[in-house]
N, C-alpha and C positions, 0 to 999 in steps of 0.2 A: 261264639264257639266256631262258627264257620271261618271267621277271619283268622283265628288262632290256628286252625287246621291248614289254611293256605300259607300262613307265614312260617309254619313248621315243615312245609313240604309234604304234608299228608294228603291223601286223596280226598276229594270232595265228599262230605258226609251227606247221607240221605236220612230223612226223618219220616217216620210213619206215626200216624195217630192210632193208638190202640187203647180201647177201654176194656178193662177187666174188672169185674166185681168180685170181691172176696168176702162178702157179708157172712156167709155161713162159717168160713174159716176164722174171720175176725171174731165173730160171736163165740165160737168154740174156744178160741185162744183167750178172749177176755174172761169167759166163764172159768176156764181152767186156772188162769192167773189169779182171779179173784178168790176162787175157792182155795187154792194153795196158799195164797197170802193170808186169808182169814184163818185157815187151819194152823199155819205156822205162827201167826200172831197169837192165836188162842193158846196153842201149845206153849209158846214162850211165856205168855202171861201166866198160865197155870203153873208152869215150872218155877217161874220167879216167885209166885205166891206161895207155893208149897215150901220152897226153900226158905222164904222169909218166915213163914209160920214155924218151921222146924227150928229156926234159931231164935224166934221170939214167941214162944208158946204162951197161950193164955190171953191173947189180945182179941178185941172185938173188931167188927167191920170198920167203924170210924177210925179207930186207932191204926189199923192196918192201912186203910186208905190214905191217911195223912203221912204215914211213914214211907210208903212206896210211891206216893204222889199219883195215885190212880183214883178216879171217881168212885164213890161208895157203891153206886149201882153196878159198876163193872166188877168191883170186888165181890159184891153179893152174888152176881151171876157165876163168877169163877168159883166161889165157895160152894154154891149149889152143885156145880159140876163135880168138884172134888169130894163133896159129901156123898153124892150119888155113886161115885166110883170107890167109895169106902177108903179114901186116902186121908181124910181129916174128919174130926168130930168136934162138936161143941160140948164142953164140960162146964158144969157149974150152973148157977142160977142165971136167969135172963139178964139181971142187972150186973152181976159181978163175974160171970163166966167168960170163957173165951175159947178159941180154936186151938186144937192140938193135932199133930200128925199121928196117924196110926202106925 
């Protein structure tokens, strides 16, 4: 860098060593980013699931999981959230029933 400054006719550069820690700021930024990312990911997943159920009513967790290529445990968690929010319900028997949008 010094040689480039000389060859370009720029004044001689001076360098200082300065150490600054940003740990609280970094942690706050990481937490915000993670929380926003998780919330957005969850919202997108829930929206995708409810749209899928709306167009494919009556399916069970394993069928939904295979169709949207999401692990069954994740689908179960999302379904629990949607059921708690009264957006979907399970109708029919345990063996033959499925999920429907309210």
